[in-house]
N, CA, C and O atoms as CSV, one atom per row, in Angstrom:
chain,resi,resn,atom,element,x,y,z
A,1,GLY,N,N,-10.216,9.445,-33.184
A,1,GLY,CA,C,-10.759,8.235,-32.624
A,1,GLY,C,C,-9.727,7.127,-32.599
A,1,GLY,O,O,-8.529,7.341,-32.780
A,2,GLY,N,N,-10.230,5.975,-32.374
A,2,GLY,CA,C,-9.381,4.800,-32.295
A,2,GLY,C,C,-9.382,4.204,-30.905
A,2,GLY,O,O,-9.924,4.771,-29.956
A,3,VAL,N,N,-8.770,3.065,-30.816
A,3,VAL,CA,C,-8.663,2.336,-29.558
A,3,VAL,C,C,-7.203,1.967,-29.348
A,3,VAL,O,O,-6.512,1.569,-30.286
A,4,HIS,N,N,-6.744,2.102,-28.121
A,4,HIS,CA,C,-5.383,1.721,-27.767
A,4,HIS,C,C,-5.426,0.304,-27.200
A,4,HIS,O,O,-6.146,0.045,-26.236
A,5,PHE,N,N,-4.658,-0.617,-27.792
A,5,PHE,CA,C,-4.595,-1.995,-27.317
A,5,PHE,C,C,-3.251,-2.221,-26.645
A,5,PHE,O,O,-2.204,-1.873,-27.191
A,6,LEU,N,N,-3.289,-2.801,-25.470
A,6,LEU,CA,C,-2.067,-3.206,-24.774
A,6,LEU,C,C,-2.114,-4.718,-24.618
A,6,LEU,O,O,-3.074,-5.265,-24.076
A,7,LEU,N,N,-1.092,-5.378,-25.088
A,7,LEU,CA,C,-1.004,-6.831,-25.005
A,7,LEU,C,C,0.068,-7.172,-23.984
A,7,LEU,O,O,1.169,-6.624,-24.026
A,8,THR,N,N,-0.255,-8.082,-23.062
A,8,THR,CA,C,0.696,-8.400,-22.008
A,8,THR,C,C,0.773,-9.894,-21.745
A,8,THR,O,O,-0.154,-10.645,-22.049
A,9,HIS,N,N,1.876,-10.301,-21.186
A,9,HIS,CA,C,2.039,-11.652,-20.653
A,9,HIS,C,C,2.742,-11.472,-19.312
A,9,HIS,O,O,3.963,-11.331,-19.245
A,10,LEU,N,N,1.939,-11.481,-18.243
A,10,LEU,CA,C,2.479,-11.235,-16.911
A,10,LEU,C,C,3.243,-12.448,-16.396
A,10,LEU,O,O,3.043,-13.569,-16.864
A,11,SER,N,N,4.109,-12.210,-15.438
A,11,SER,CA,C,4.949,-13.255,-14.863
A,11,SER,C,C,4.137,-14.487,-14.481
A,11,SER,O,O,3.142,-14.376,-13.765
A,12,PRO,N,N,4.552,-15.653,-14.950
A,12,PRO,CA,C,3.821,-16.871,-14.606
A,12,PRO,C,C,4.263,-17.491,-13.281
A,12,PRO,O,O,3.724,-18.521,-12.877
A,13,HIS,N,N,5.242,-16.875,-12.595
A,13,HIS,CA,C,5.835,-17.539,-11.444
A,13,HIS,C,C,5.596,-16.874,-10.094
A,13,HIS,O,O,5.678,-17.549,-9.067
A,14,ASP,N,N,5.303,-15.579,-10.057
A,14,ASP,CA,C,5.316,-14.880,-8.776
A,14,ASP,C,C,4.280,-13.752,-8.749
A,14,ASP,O,O,4.320,-12.836,-9.571
A,15,ALA,N,N,3.352,-13.834,-7.791
A,15,ALA,CA,C,2.304,-12.814,-7.673
A,15,ALA,C,C,2.888,-11.445,-7.345
A,15,ALA,O,O,2.350,-10.429,-7.787
A,16,GLY,N,N,3.973,-11.396,-6.582
A,16,GLY,CA,C,4.610,-10.118,-6.257
A,16,GLY,C,C,5.152,-9.431,-7.489
A,16,GLY,O,O,5.016,-8.216,-7.639
A,17,VAL,N,N,5.766,-10.199,-8.373
A,17,VAL,CA,C,6.274,-9.646,-9.634
A,17,VAL,C,C,5.104,-9.182,-10.486
A,17,VAL,O,O,5.162,-8.112,-11.093
A,18,ARG,N,N,4.034,-9.984,-10.537
A,18,ARG,CA,C,2.844,-9.586,-11.307
A,18,ARG,C,C,2.249,-8.290,-10.758
A,18,ARG,O,O,1.783,-7.451,-11.529
A,19,ALA,N,N,2.260,-8.122,-9.454
A,19,ALA,CA,C,1.732,-6.882,-8.868
A,19,ALA,C,C,2.544,-5.683,-9.367
A,19,ALA,O,O,1.973,-4.639,-9.684
A,20,GLN,N,N,3.864,-5.823,-9.439
A,20,GLN,CA,C,4.704,-4.739,-9.957
A,20,GLN,C,C,4.404,-4.478,-11.435
A,20,GLN,O,O,4.310,-3.329,-11.868
A,21,GLU,N,N,4.257,-5.554,-12.195
A,21,GLU,CA,C,3.946,-5.408,-13.618
A,21,GLU,C,C,2.590,-4.728,-13.798
A,21,GLU,O,O,2.423,-3.891,-14.686
A,22,CYS,N,N,1.626,-5.087,-12.956
A,22,CYS,CA,C,0.289,-4.487,-13.053
A,22,CYS,C,C,0.305,-3.020,-12.647
A,22,CYS,O,O,-0.457,-2.221,-13.192
A,23,ALA,N,N,1.156,-2.658,-11.707
A,23,ALA,CA,C,1.281,-1.246,-11.336
A,23,ALA,C,C,1.765,-0.437,-12.537
A,23,ALA,O,O,1.246,0.646,-12.806
A,24,PHE,N,N,2.750,-0.956,-13.252
A,24,PHE,CA,C,3.245,-0.298,-14.463
A,24,PHE,C,C,2.145,-0.228,-15.518
A,24,PHE,O,O,1.905,0.823,-16.113
A,25,LEU,N,N,1.484,-1.354,-15.739
A,25,LEU,CA,C,0.423,-1.429,-16.745
A,25,LEU,C,C,-0.737,-0.499,-16.390
A,25,LEU,O,O,-1.282,0.184,-17.258
A,26,GLY,N,N,-1.107,-0.478,-15.119
A,26,GLY,CA,C,-2.181,0.412,-14.669
A,26,GLY,C,C,-1.839,1.874,-14.891
A,26,GLY,O,O,-2.693,2.661,-15.297
A,27,ALA,N,N,-0.584,2.242,-14.624
A,27,ALA,CA,C,-0.148,3.635,-14.848
A,27,ALA,C,C,-0.236,3.989,-16.334
A,27,ALA,O,O,-0.679,5.081,-16.691
A,28,ARG,N,N,0.185,3.067,-17.190
A,28,ARG,CA,C,0.088,3.308,-18.640
A,28,ARG,C,C,-1.362,3.501,-19.067
A,28,ARG,O,O,-1.674,4.385,-19.865
A,29,CYS,N,N,-2.243,2.664,-18.525
A,29,CYS,CA,C,-3.672,2.755,-18.870
A,29,CYS,C,C,-4.243,4.101,-18.435
A,29,CYS,O,O,-5.011,4.721,-19.170
A,30,ARG,N,N,-3.872,4.546,-17.257
A,30,ARG,CA,C,-4.349,5.853,-16.781
A,30,ARG,C,C,-3.884,6.978,-17.705
A,30,ARG,O,O,-4.648,7.894,-18.011
A,31,GLU,N,N,-2.620,6.905,-18.148
A,31,GLU,CA,C,-2.083,7.921,-19.054
A,31,GLU,C,C,-2.878,7.976,-20.356
A,31,GLU,O,O,-3.253,9.054,-20.818
A,32,VAL,N,N,-3.128,6.824,-20.934
A,32,VAL,CA,C,-3.804,6.748,-22.228
A,32,VAL,C,C,-5.265,7.162,-22.095
A,32,VAL,O,O,-5.768,7.931,-22.914
A,33,THR,N,N,-5.954,6.655,-21.064
A,33,THR,CA,C,-7.371,7.002,-20.912
A,33,THR,C,C,-7.541,8.475,-20.535
A,33,THR,O,O,-8.577,9.069,-20.834
A,34,ALA,N,N,-6.541,9.070,-19.883
A,34,ALA,CA,C,-6.602,10.503,-19.566
A,34,ALA,C,C,-6.610,11.344,-20.841
A,34,ALA,O,O,-7.093,12.476,-20.840
A,35,LEU,N,N,-6.079,10.790,-21.919
A,35,LEU,CA,C,-6.089,11.468,-23.216
A,35,LEU,C,C,-7.395,11.249,-23.962
A,35,LEU,O,O,-7.588,11.761,-25.065
A,36,GLY,N,N,-8.299,10.473,-23.341
A,36,GLY,CA,C,-9.595,10.212,-23.956
A,36,GLY,C,C,-9.586,9.058,-24.944
A,36,GLY,O,O,-10.515,8.905,-25.737
A,37,VAL,N,N,-8.541,8.248,-24.898
A,37,VAL,CA,C,-8.444,7.127,-25.822
A,37,VAL,C,C,-8.928,5.859,-25.124
A,37,VAL,O,O,-8.371,5.472,-24.097
A,38,PRO,N,N,-9.957,5.207,-25.667
A,38,PRO,CA,C,-10.397,3.936,-25.073
A,38,PRO,C,C,-9.245,2.924,-25.108
A,38,PRO,O,O,-8.486,2.866,-26.076
A,39,THR,N,N,-9.128,2.141,-24.053
A,39,THR,CA,C,-8.009,1.211,-23.916
A,39,THR,C,C,-8.519,-0.197,-23.631
A,39,THR,O,O,-9.412,-0.398,-22.809
A,40,VAL,N,N,-7.936,-1.156,-24.323
A,40,VAL,CA,C,-8.233,-2.569,-24.087
A,40,VAL,C,C,-6.912,-3.245,-23.735
A,40,VAL,O,O,-5.927,-3.128,-24.465
A,41,VAL,N,N,-6.905,-3.953,-22.610
A,41,VAL,CA,C,-5.719,-4.714,-22.201
A,41,VAL,C,C,-6.077,-6.186,-22.317
A,41,VAL,O,O,-7.091,-6.630,-21.778
A,42,LEU,N,N,-5.254,-6.930,-23.011
A,42,LEU,CA,C,-5.513,-8.346,-23.164
A,42,LEU,C,C,-4.204,-9.109,-23.111
A,42,LEU,O,O,-3.126,-8.556,-23.328
A,43,GLY,N,N,-4.329,-10.394,-22.816
A,43,GLY,CA,C,-3.148,-11.236,-22.773
A,43,GLY,C,C,-3.283,-12.316,-21.726
A,43,GLY,O,O,-4.385,-12.671,-21.308
A,44,ASP,N,N,-2.150,-12.828,-21.314
A,44,ASP,CA,C,-2.103,-13.871,-20.303
A,44,ASP,C,C,-1.736,-13.204,-18.983
A,44,ASP,O,O,-0.583,-12.832,-18.764
A,45,PHE,N,N,-2.724,-13.056,-18.107
A,45,PHE,CA,C,-2.516,-12.353,-16.844
A,45,PHE,C,C,-1.963,-13.269,-15.750
A,45,PHE,O,O,-1.421,-12.779,-14.759
A,46,ASN,N,N,-2.088,-14.569,-15.909
A,46,ASN,CA,C,-1.563,-15.513,-14.915
A,46,ASN,C,C,-1.967,-15.132,-13.498
A,46,ASN,O,O,-1.173,-15.287,-12.570
A,47,THR,N,N,-3.162,-14.648,-13.319
A,47,THR,CA,C,-3.549,-14.142,-12.001
A,47,THR,C,C,-4.985,-14.514,-11.678
A,47,THR,O,O,-5.739,-14.974,-12.535
A,48,LEU,N,N,-5.340,-14.303,-10.428
A,48,LEU,CA,C,-6.686,-14.596,-9.936
A,48,LEU,C,C,-7.470,-13.296,-9.824
A,48,LEU,O,O,-6.914,-12.248,-9.495
A,49,SER,N,N,-8.757,-13.378,-10.100
A,49,SER,CA,C,-9.605,-12.192,-10.010
A,49,SER,C,C,-10.411,-12.219,-8.711
A,49,SER,O,O,-10.947,-13.261,-8.333
A,50,PRO,N,N,-10.497,-11.079,-8.033
A,50,PRO,CA,C,-11.319,-11.021,-6.831
A,50,PRO,C,C,-12.798,-11.266,-7.121
A,50,PRO,O,O,-13.560,-11.616,-6.220
A,51,HIS,N,N,-13.201,-11.082,-8.376
A,51,HIS,CA,C,-14.594,-11.325,-8.734
A,51,HIS,C,C,-14.940,-12.815,-8.688
A,51,HIS,O,O,-16.115,-13.182,-8.660
A,52,ASP,N,N,-13.923,-13.662,-8.679
A,52,ASP,CA,C,-14.138,-15.104,-8.620
A,52,ASP,C,C,-13.910,-15.674,-7.218
A,52,ASP,O,O,-13.869,-16.891,-7.040
A,53,ASP,N,N,-13.765,-14.805,-6.240
A,53,ASP,CA,C,-13.432,-15.222,-4.880
A,53,ASP,C,C,-14.408,-16.266,-4.329
A,53,ASP,O,O,-13.971,-17.236,-3.708
A,54,ALA,N,N,-15.700,-16.094,-4.536
A,54,ALA,CA,C,-16.688,-17.043,-4.006
A,54,ALA,C,C,-16.475,-18.436,-4.598
A,54,ALA,O,O,-16.579,-19.438,-3.891
A,55,ALA,N,N,-16.176,-18.495,-5.899
A,55,ALA,CA,C,-15.925,-19.796,-6.534
A,55,ALA,C,C,-14.648,-20.422,-5.986
A,55,ALA,O,O,-14.606,-21.626,-5.734
A,56,TYR,N,N,-13.598,-19.605,-5.800
A,56,TYR,CA,C,-12.353,-20.123,-5.244
A,56,TYR,C,C,-12.563,-20.649,-3.826
A,56,TYR,O,O,-12.030,-21.697,-3.463
A,57,ASN,N,N,-13.345,-19.917,-3.024
A,57,ASN,CA,C,-13.629,-20.363,-1.661
A,57,ASN,C,C,-14.420,-21.667,-1.674
A,57,ASN,O,O,-14.156,-22.571,-0.882
A,58,HIS,N,N,-15.378,-21.755,-2.565
A,58,HIS,CA,C,-16.209,-22.954,-2.658
A,58,HIS,C,C,-15.354,-24.194,-2.960
A,58,HIS,O,O,-15.577,-25.266,-2.397
A,59,MET,N,N,-14.386,-24.030,-3.846
A,59,MET,CA,C,-13.537,-25.169,-4.205
A,59,MET,C,C,-12.330,-25.322,-3.282
A,59,MET,O,O,-11.503,-26.215,-3.470
A,60,LYS,N,N,-12.237,-24.428,-2.267
A,60,LYS,CA,C,-11.131,-24.463,-1.308
A,60,LYS,C,C,-9.773,-24.384,-2.013
A,60,LYS,O,O,-8.847,-25.134,-1.702
A,61,LEU,N,N,-9.683,-23.468,-2.958
A,61,LEU,CA,C,-8.491,-23.344,-3.787
A,61,LEU,C,C,-7.235,-23.055,-2.969
A,61,LEU,O,O,-6.188,-23.649,-3.226
A,62,ALA,N,N,-7.318,-22.163,-1.997
A,62,ALA,CA,C,-6.128,-21.830,-1.203
A,62,ALA,C,C,-5.572,-23.067,-0.522
A,62,ALA,O,O,-4.357,-23.259,-0.484
A,63,SER,N,N,-6.438,-23.901,0.013
A,63,SER,CA,C,-5.995,-25.143,0.675
A,63,SER,C,C,-5.325,-26.084,-0.313
A,63,SER,O,O,-4.331,-26.730,0.017
A,64,ILE,N,N,-5.857,-26.163,-1.502
A,64,ILE,CA,C,-5.284,-27.044,-2.530
A,64,ILE,C,C,-3.896,-26.550,-2.946
A,64,ILE,O,O,-2.963,-27.342,-3.081
A,65,LEU,N,N,-3.771,-25.244,-3.145
A,65,LEU,CA,C,-2.506,-24.675,-3.627
A,65,LEU,C,C,-1.392,-24.758,-2.590
A,65,LEU,O,O,-0.217,-24.788,-2.957
A,66,GLN,N,N,-1.731,-24.795,-1.310
A,66,GLN,CA,C,-0.722,-24.779,-0.245
A,66,GLN,C,C,0.173,-26.008,-0.240
A,66,GLN,O,O,1.165,-26.039,0.488
A,67,HIS,N,N,-0.149,-27.011,-1.027
A,67,HIS,CA,C,0.645,-28.237,-1.059
A,67,HIS,C,C,1.727,-28.215,-2.133
A,67,HIS,O,O,2.467,-29.186,-2.285
A,68,ASN,N,N,1.824,-27.122,-2.874
A,68,ASN,CA,C,2.790,-27.052,-3.959
A,68,ASN,C,C,3.574,-25.741,-3.843
A,68,ASN,O,O,3.009,-24.670,-4.067
A,69,PRO,N,N,4.866,-25.806,-3.496
A,69,PRO,CA,C,5.651,-24.576,-3.303
A,69,PRO,C,C,5.623,-23.625,-4.502
A,69,PRO,O,O,5.605,-22.406,-4.331
A,70,ARG,N,N,5.621,-24.174,-5.690
A,70,ARG,CA,C,5.588,-23.322,-6.894
A,70,ARG,C,C,4.270,-22.549,-6.979
A,70,ARG,O,O,4.257,-21.369,-7.331
A,71,LEU,N,N,3.163,-23.223,-6.655
A,71,LEU,CA,C,1.854,-22.566,-6.724
A,71,LEU,C,C,1.634,-21.615,-5.553
A,71,LEU,O,O,0.877,-20.651,-5.670
A,72,ILE,N,N,2.286,-21.877,-4.436
A,72,ILE,CA,C,2.216,-20.945,-3.307
A,72,ILE,C,C,2.736,-19.589,-3.757
A,72,ILE,O,O,2.074,-18.570,-3.561
A,73,ARG,N,N,3.931,-19.574,-4.364
A,73,ARG,CA,C,4.530,-18.316,-4.809
A,73,ARG,C,C,3.722,-17.676,-5.939
A,73,ARG,O,O,3.672,-16.453,-6.067
A,74,LYS,N,N,3.098,-18.515,-6.747
A,74,LYS,CA,C,2.355,-18.003,-7.900
A,74,LYS,C,C,1.027,-17.368,-7.508
A,74,LYS,O,O,0.632,-16.358,-8.091
A,75,PHE,N,N,0.323,-17.948,-6.517
A,75,PHE,CA,C,-1.052,-17.517,-6.265
A,75,PHE,C,C,-1.406,-17.146,-4.828
A,75,PHE,O,O,-2.515,-16.669,-4.584
A,76,LEU,N,N,-0.500,-17.349,-3.865
A,76,LEU,CA,C,-0.875,-17.119,-2.467
A,76,LEU,C,C,-0.051,-16.018,-1.823
A,76,LEU,O,O,1.083,-15.745,-2.217
A,77,ARG,N,N,-0.657,-15.396,-0.821
A,77,ARG,CA,C,0.050,-14.430,0.019
A,77,ARG,C,C,0.393,-15.136,1.316
A,77,ARG,O,O,-0.407,-15.926,1.818
A,78,PRO,N,N,1.560,-14.868,1.864
A,78,PRO,CA,C,1.905,-15.506,3.137
A,78,PRO,C,C,0.946,-15.066,4.239
A,78,PRO,O,O,0.319,-14.011,4.140
A,79,PRO,N,N,0.835,-15.877,5.287
A,79,PRO,CA,C,-0.072,-15.512,6.386
A,79,PRO,C,C,0.355,-14.188,7.015
A,79,PRO,O,O,1.545,-13.907,7.158
A,80,GLN,N,N,-0.628,-13.393,7.383
A,80,GLN,CA,C,-0.353,-12.160,8.120
A,80,GLN,C,C,-0.217,-12.508,9.585
A,80,GLN,O,O,-0.645,-13.572,10.032
A,81,GLU,N,N,0.377,-11.607,10.315
A,81,GLU,CA,C,0.500,-11.808,11.756
A,81,GLU,C,C,-0.901,-12.015,12.343
A,81,GLU,O,O,-1.809,-11.215,12.113
A,82,GLY,N,N,-1.056,-13.089,13.096
A,82,GLY,CA,C,-2.358,-13.391,13.698
A,82,GLY,C,C,-3.244,-14.268,12.837
A,82,GLY,O,O,-4.271,-14.755,13.309
A,83,HIS,N,N,-2.864,-14.481,11.565
A,83,HIS,CA,C,-3.621,-15.364,10.667
A,83,HIS,C,C,-2.721,-16.538,10.322
A,83,HIS,O,O,-1.599,-16.346,9.854
A,84,GLY,N,N,-3.208,-17.760,10.554
A,84,GLY,CA,C,-2.365,-18.926,10.393
A,84,GLY,C,C,-2.287,-19.513,9.002
A,84,GLY,O,O,-1.521,-20.452,8.787
A,85,THR,N,N,-3.043,-19.004,8.052
A,85,THR,CA,C,-3.037,-19.618,6.719
A,85,THR,C,C,-2.738,-18.586,5.636
A,85,THR,O,O,-2.974,-17.388,5.789
A,86,SER,N,N,-2.209,-19.111,4.538
A,86,SER,CA,C,-1.985,-18.254,3.378
A,86,SER,C,C,-3.326,-17.938,2.740
A,86,SER,O,O,-4.297,-18.680,2.887
A,87,ARG,N,N,-3.355,-16.813,2.027
A,87,ARG,CA,C,-4.580,-16.396,1.351
A,87,ARG,C,C,-4.319,-16.225,-0.134
A,87,ARG,O,O,-3.183,-16.017,-0.557
A,88,LEU,N,N,-5.372,-16.315,-0.910
A,88,LEU,CA,C,-5.249,-16.070,-2.341
A,88,LEU,C,C,-4.785,-14.635,-2.560
A,88,LEU,O,O,-5.220,-13.719,-1.861
A,89,ASP,N,N,-3.916,-14.451,-3.514
A,89,ASP,CA,C,-3.341,-13.132,-3.777
A,89,ASP,C,C,-4.045,-12.501,-4.978
A,89,ASP,O,O,-3.801,-12.873,-6.126
A,90,PHE,N,N,-4.906,-11.556,-4.695
A,90,PHE,CA,C,-5.643,-10.854,-5.743
A,90,PHE,C,C,-4.984,-9.529,-6.130
A,90,PHE,O,O,-5.495,-8.820,-6.997
A,91,ARG,N,N,-3.861,-9.187,-5.502
A,91,ARG,CA,C,-3.254,-7.871,-5.726
A,91,ARG,C,C,-3.036,-7.524,-7.199
A,91,ARG,O,O,-3.375,-6.410,-7.600
A,92,PRO,N,N,-2.487,-8.424,-8.027
A,92,PRO,CA,C,-2.252,-8.004,-9.414
A,92,PRO,C,C,-3.532,-7.544,-10.126
A,92,PRO,O,O,-3.555,-6.474,-10.733
A,93,MET,N,N,-4.580,-8.344,-10.051
A,93,MET,CA,C,-5.826,-7.970,-10.724
A,93,MET,C,C,-6.458,-6.756,-10.050
A,93,MET,O,O,-7.024,-5.895,-10.724
A,94,GLN,N,N,-6.364,-6.684,-8.734
A,94,GLN,CA,C,-6.953,-5.559,-8.011
A,94,GLN,C,C,-6.320,-4.236,-8.445
A,94,GLN,O,O,-7.008,-3.221,-8.556
A,95,ILE,N,N,-5.031,-4.252,-8.687
A,95,ILE,CA,C,-4.341,-3.046,-9.154
A,95,ILE,C,C,-4.914,-2.597,-10.498
A,95,ILE,O,O,-5.128,-1.405,-10.719
A,96,LEU,N,N,-5.157,-3.546,-11.383
A,96,LEU,CA,C,-5.733,-3.204,-12.694
A,96,LEU,C,C,-7.163,-2.694,-12.552
A,96,LEU,O,O,-7.561,-1.760,-13.249
A,97,LEU,N,N,-7.934,-3.296,-11.660
A,97,LEU,CA,C,-9.307,-2.829,-11.430
A,97,LEU,C,C,-9.300,-1.403,-10.881
A,97,LEU,O,O,-10.126,-0.577,-11.270
A,98,GLU,N,N,-8.368,-1.122,-9.981
A,98,GLU,CA,C,-8.268,0.222,-9.412
A,98,GLU,C,C,-7.804,1.241,-10.441
A,98,GLU,O,O,-8.036,2.440,-10.281
A,99,ALA,N,N,-7.151,0.770,-11.498
A,99,ALA,CA,C,-6.727,1.667,-12.581
A,99,ALA,C,C,-7.882,1.973,-13.531
A,99,ALA,O,O,-7.725,2.723,-14.495
A,100,GLY,N,N,-9.056,1.378,-13.247
A,100,GLY,CA,C,-10.233,1.657,-14.065
A,100,GLY,C,C,-10.557,0.595,-15.094
A,100,GLY,O,O,-11.524,0.728,-15.843
A,101,LEU,N,N,-9.756,-0.460,-15.139
A,101,LEU,CA,C,-10.037,-1.533,-16.089
A,101,LEU,C,C,-11.166,-2.412,-15.563
A,101,LEU,O,O,-11.412,-2.465,-14.358
A,102,LYS,N,N,-11.834,-3.086,-16.456
A,102,LYS,CA,C,-12.924,-3.998,-16.099
A,102,LYS,C,C,-12.502,-5.424,-16.418
A,102,LYS,O,O,-11.913,-5.688,-17.466
A,103,ASP,N,N,-12.806,-6.333,-15.512
A,103,ASP,CA,C,-12.538,-7.753,-15.727
A,103,ASP,C,C,-13.728,-8.326,-16.486
A,103,ASP,O,O,-14.814,-8.469,-15.925
A,104,LEU,N,N,-13.528,-8.653,-17.752
A,104,LEU,CA,C,-14.623,-9.155,-18.570
A,104,LEU,C,C,-14.877,-10.641,-18.373
A,104,LEU,O,O,-15.880,-11.166,-18.856
A,105,CYS,N,N,-13.995,-11.315,-17.678
A,105,CYS,CA,C,-14.176,-12.739,-17.371
A,105,CYS,C,C,-14.793,-12.838,-15.977
A,105,CYS,O,O,-14.109,-13.151,-15.002
A,106,THR,N,N,-16.073,-12.572,-15.901
A,106,THR,CA,C,-16.765,-12.552,-14.613
A,106,THR,C,C,-17.254,-13.944,-14.240
A,106,THR,O,O,-17.328,-14.827,-15.094
A,107,PRO,N,N,-17.586,-14.145,-12.974
A,107,PRO,CA,C,-18.088,-15.453,-12.551
A,107,PRO,C,C,-19.346,-15.852,-13.317
A,107,PRO,O,O,-20.090,-14.999,-13.801
A,108,ILE,N,N,-19.567,-17.130,-13.417
A,108,ILE,CA,C,-20.712,-17.668,-14.147
A,108,ILE,C,C,-22.022,-17.104,-13.610
A,108,ILE,O,O,-22.923,-16.788,-14.387
A,109,HIS,N,N,-22.137,-16.977,-12.308
A,109,HIS,CA,C,-23.386,-16.535,-11.696
A,109,HIS,C,C,-23.376,-15.045,-11.362
A,109,HIS,O,O,-24.063,-14.617,-10.434
A,110,SER,N,N,-22.613,-14.256,-12.100
A,110,SER,CA,C,-22.514,-12.832,-11.781
A,110,SER,C,C,-23.862,-12.128,-11.918
A,110,SER,O,O,-24.081,-11.097,-11.282
A,111,HIS,N,N,-24.777,-12.669,-12.741
A,111,HIS,CA,C,-26.084,-12.035,-12.911
A,111,HIS,C,C,-26.901,-12.109,-11.628
A,111,HIS,O,O,-27.885,-11.385,-11.483
A,112,GLU,N,N,-26.505,-12.978,-10.691
A,112,GLU,CA,C,-27.234,-13.100,-9.435
A,112,GLU,C,C,-26.793,-12.049,-8.423
A,112,GLU,O,O,-27.449,-11.857,-7.400
A,113,ARG,N,N,-25.710,-11.383,-8.700
A,113,ARG,CA,C,-25.208,-10.359,-7.787
A,113,ARG,C,C,-26.074,-9.105,-7.898
A,113,ARG,O,O,-26.675,-8.841,-8.939
A,114,GLY,N,N,-26.126,-8.353,-6.831
A,114,GLY,CA,C,-26.884,-7.101,-6.845
A,114,GLY,C,C,-26.156,-6.023,-7.615
A,114,GLY,O,O,-24.940,-6.091,-7.794
A,115,GLN,N,N,-26.887,-5.040,-8.065
A,115,GLN,CA,C,-26.307,-3.913,-8.788
A,115,GLN,C,C,-25.336,-3.184,-7.876
A,115,GLN,O,O,-25.686,-2.846,-6.745
A,116,GLY,N,N,-24.136,-2.942,-8.343
A,116,GLY,CA,C,-23.162,-2.197,-7.560
A,116,GLY,C,C,-22.296,-3.056,-6.657
A,116,GLY,O,O,-21.390,-2.530,-6.010
A,117,ASP,N,N,-22.542,-4.366,-6.588
A,117,ASP,CA,C,-21.754,-5.230,-5.715
A,117,ASP,C,C,-20.285,-5.257,-6.112
A,117,ASP,O,O,-19.412,-5.273,-5.244
A,118,GLU,N,N,-19.999,-5.262,-7.415
A,118,GLU,CA,C,-18.611,-5.323,-7.852
A,118,GLU,C,C,-17.839,-4.105,-7.375
A,118,GLU,O,O,-16.698,-4.232,-6.930
A,119,GLU,N,N,-18.446,-2.921,-7.461
A,119,GLU,CA,C,-17.775,-1.716,-7.004
A,119,GLU,C,C,-17.516,-1.784,-5.507
A,119,GLU,O,O,-16.451,-1.377,-5.043
A,120,GLU,N,N,-18.484,-2.295,-4.743
A,120,GLU,CA,C,-18.300,-2.439,-3.304
A,120,GLU,C,C,-17.188,-3.432,-3.012
A,120,GLU,O,O,-16.365,-3.193,-2.129
A,121,ASP,N,N,-17.149,-4.549,-3.745
A,121,ASP,CA,C,-16.096,-5.540,-3.570
A,121,ASP,C,C,-14.736,-4.933,-3.897
A,121,ASP,O,O,-13.767,-5.150,-3.169
A,122,ASP,N,N,-14.659,-4.166,-4.999
A,122,ASP,CA,C,-13.395,-3.534,-5.379
A,122,ASP,C,C,-12.911,-2.599,-4.281
A,122,ASP,O,O,-11.728,-2.606,-3.939
A,123,GLU,N,N,-13.800,-1.805,-3.732
A,123,GLU,CA,C,-13.438,-0.872,-2.666
A,123,GLU,C,C,-12.979,-1.627,-1.421
A,123,GLU,O,O,-12.007,-1.234,-0.776
A,124,GLU,N,N,-13.676,-2.708,-1.086
A,124,GLU,CA,C,-13.297,-3.513,0.078
A,124,GLU,C,C,-11.911,-4.126,-0.130
A,124,GLU,O,O,-11.087,-4.104,0.784
A,125,ARG,N,N,-11.648,-4.666,-1.304
A,125,ARG,CA,C,-10.330,-5.251,-1.605
A,125,ARG,C,C,-9.243,-4.177,-1.556
A,125,ARG,O,O,-8.148,-4.425,-1.052
A,126,LYS,N,N,-9.542,-2.990,-2.076
A,126,LYS,CA,C,-8.568,-1.901,-2.055
A,126,LYS,C,C,-8.218,-1.551,-0.610
A,126,LYS,O,O,-7.046,-1.374,-0.279
A,127,ASN,N,N,-9.225,-1.453,0.243
A,127,ASN,CA,C,-8.976,-1.142,1.651
A,127,ASN,C,C,-8.156,-2.243,2.317
A,127,ASN,O,O,-7.240,-1.951,3.085
A,128,GLU,N,N,-8.477,-3.513,2.029
A,128,GLU,CA,C,-7.710,-4.629,2.584
A,128,GLU,C,C,-6.256,-4.563,2.131
A,128,GLU,O,O,-5.338,-4.772,2.924
A,129,ARG,N,N,-6.056,-4.268,0.833
A,129,ARG,CA,C,-4.694,-4.210,0.295
A,129,ARG,C,C,-3.908,-3.081,0.950
A,129,ARG,O,O,-2.730,-3.251,1.266
A,130,GLU,N,N,-4.546,-1.927,1.157
A,130,GLU,CA,C,-3.860,-0.810,1.800
A,130,GLU,C,C,-3.477,-1.153,3.232
A,130,GLU,O,O,-2.382,-0.811,3.679
A,131,GLU,N,N,-4.366,-1.823,3.954
A,131,GLU,CA,C,-4.059,-2.247,5.319
A,131,GLU,C,C,-2.907,-3.240,5.335
A,131,GLU,O,O,-2.031,-3.157,6.195
A,132,GLU,N,N,-2.898,-4.180,4.392
A,132,GLU,CA,C,-1.828,-5.173,4.317
A,132,GLU,C,C,-0.504,-4.510,3.995
A,132,GLU,O,O,0.523,-4.878,4.566
A,133,GLU,N,N,-0.504,-3.535,3.088
A,133,GLU,CA,C,0.728,-2.842,2.728
A,133,GLU,C,C,1.266,-2.066,3.924
A,133,GLU,O,O,2.476,-2.037,4.146
A,134,GLU,N,N,0.383,-1.438,4.695
A,134,GLU,CA,C,0.813,-0.725,5.892
A,134,GLU,C,C,1.452,-1.683,6.881
A,134,GLU,O,O,2.475,-1.363,7.487
A,135,THR,N,N,0.852,-2.862,7.051
A,135,THR,CA,C,1.395,-3.878,7.956
A,135,THR,C,C,2.757,-4.350,7.458
A,135,THR,O,O,3.695,-4.475,8.246
A,136,GLU,N,N,2.872,-4.612,6.158
A,136,GLU,CA,C,4.149,-5.055,5.590
A,136,GLU,C,C,5.220,-3.999,5.748
A,136,GLU,O,O,6.372,-4.329,6.029
A,137,ASN,N,N,4.865,-2.728,5.573
A,137,ASN,CA,C,5.845,-1.642,5.694
A,137,ASN,C,C,6.343,-1.490,7.128
A,137,ASN,O,O,7.483,-1.078,7.343
A,138,ARG,N,N,5.503,-1.818,8.114
A,138,ARG,CA,C,5.913,-1.721,9.506
A,138,ARG,C,C,6.844,-2.847,9.919
A,138,ARG,O,O,7.597,-2.716,10.884
A,139,GLU,N,N,6.792,-3.960,9.186
A,139,GLU,CA,C,7.599,-5.137,9.577
A,139,GLU,C,C,9.005,-5.060,9.121
A,139,GLU,O,O,9.788,-5.974,9.379
């Protein structure tokens, strides 16, 4: 028995770097959980969760962040072709969610969501991320 704890402090400056760090962390988590060892990851993720997207949209967070070059690199994705604005970058957290981890810091009103909504949201974000990566690879 026992529990495997991973403590991390992800890059505070760049979402792209955090995405790489999360890919490494996610791979480690998969290795450990494949051995049947429960895993807890904790630390300073310096990232945004897709589960909080509605709250971020409500407060117009992307618009607020676009006025600060440092925060643009930290939390936003550049506009895609055909889209004129930057978007919040959920890739780092999404990678961890796809590795099977659960975000325990859920939105305040998460109890109002329907059963299974988080899984549907995760799948939708994964599909969006795959489409974006394909677009980036073509450019």
